[in-house]
C-alpha positions in Angstrom: 0.0 0.0 0.0 2.7 2.5 0.9 4.8 1.9 -2.2 1.7 2.3 -4.4 1.0 5.7 -2.8 4.6 6.7 -3.4 4.3 5.6 -7.0 1.1 7.6 -7.6 2.7 10.6 -6.0 5.9 10.3 -8.1 4.2 9.6 -11.4 0.9 11.3 -11.1 1.4 14.4 -8.9 4.9 15.1 -10.1 3.9 14.8 -13.7 1.0 17.1 -13.2 3.1 19.7 -11.4 6.0 19.5 -13.9 3.8 19.6 -17.0 4.0 15.9 -17.9 7.6 14.8 -17.3 8.6 12.1 -14.7 11.4 9.7 -14.5 10.2 6.3 -15.5 12.0 3.6 -13.5 11.4 1.0 -16.1 13.4 2.9 -18.8 17.1 3.3 -19.0 19.0 6.4 -18.0 19.5 7.4 -21.6 15.8 7.3 -22.5 14.9 9.3 -19.4 17.6 11.9 -20.2 16.3 12.1 -23.8 12.8 12.6 -22.5 13.9 15.2 -20.0 15.9 17.3 -22.6 13.1 17.0 -25.2 10.6 18.1 -22.6 12.8 21.1 -21.6 13.4 22.0 -25.2 9.6 21.9 -26.0 8.9 23.9 -22.9 11.6 26.6 -23.4 11.9 27.0 -27.2 8.6 28.8 -27.8 9.2 31.1 -24.9 12.7 31.9 -26.1 11.3 32.7 -29.6 8.7 34.9 -28.0 11.2 36.8 -25.8 14.1 37.2 -28.3 12.5 36.7 -31.7 9.3 37.6 -33.4 6.3 37.2 -31.1 4.1 36.0 -33.9 6.5 33.3 -34.8 6.7 32.2 -31.2 2.9 31.9 -31.1 3.0 29.9 -34.3 5.4 27.4 -32.8 3.4 27.1 -29.7 0.2 26.4 -31.7 2.0 23.7 -33.7 3.4 22.1 -30.6 -0.1 21.9 -29.2 -1.5 20.5 -32.4 1.3 17.8 -32.6 0.6 16.9 -28.9 -3.1 16.6 -29.5 -2.7 14.5 -32.7 -0.2 12.2 -31.0 -2.7 11.7 -28.1 -5.5 11.0 -30.5 -3.4 8.4 -32.4 -2.3 6.8 -29.1 -6.0 6.6 -28.0 -7.0 5.1 -31.4 -4.3 2.4 -31.0 -5.8 1.4 -27.6 -9.2 0.6 -29.2 
């Protein structure tokens, strides 16, 4: 019971607070590092474009990232059916 609560806190609450990233203990260190750096890039790149580049282009990138995330979720849900 205790380990299940810790697992829910680690995977559910931490992922919700961090925006979706958590360290998966079933994956290797390389995969977790790749996911972390990809998550950091997708989090920071549009903000960097907005702050130092053209604001319209930053908004464009944010919208495309949201569209890609939504499409990947839909494809993943279709594969579960």
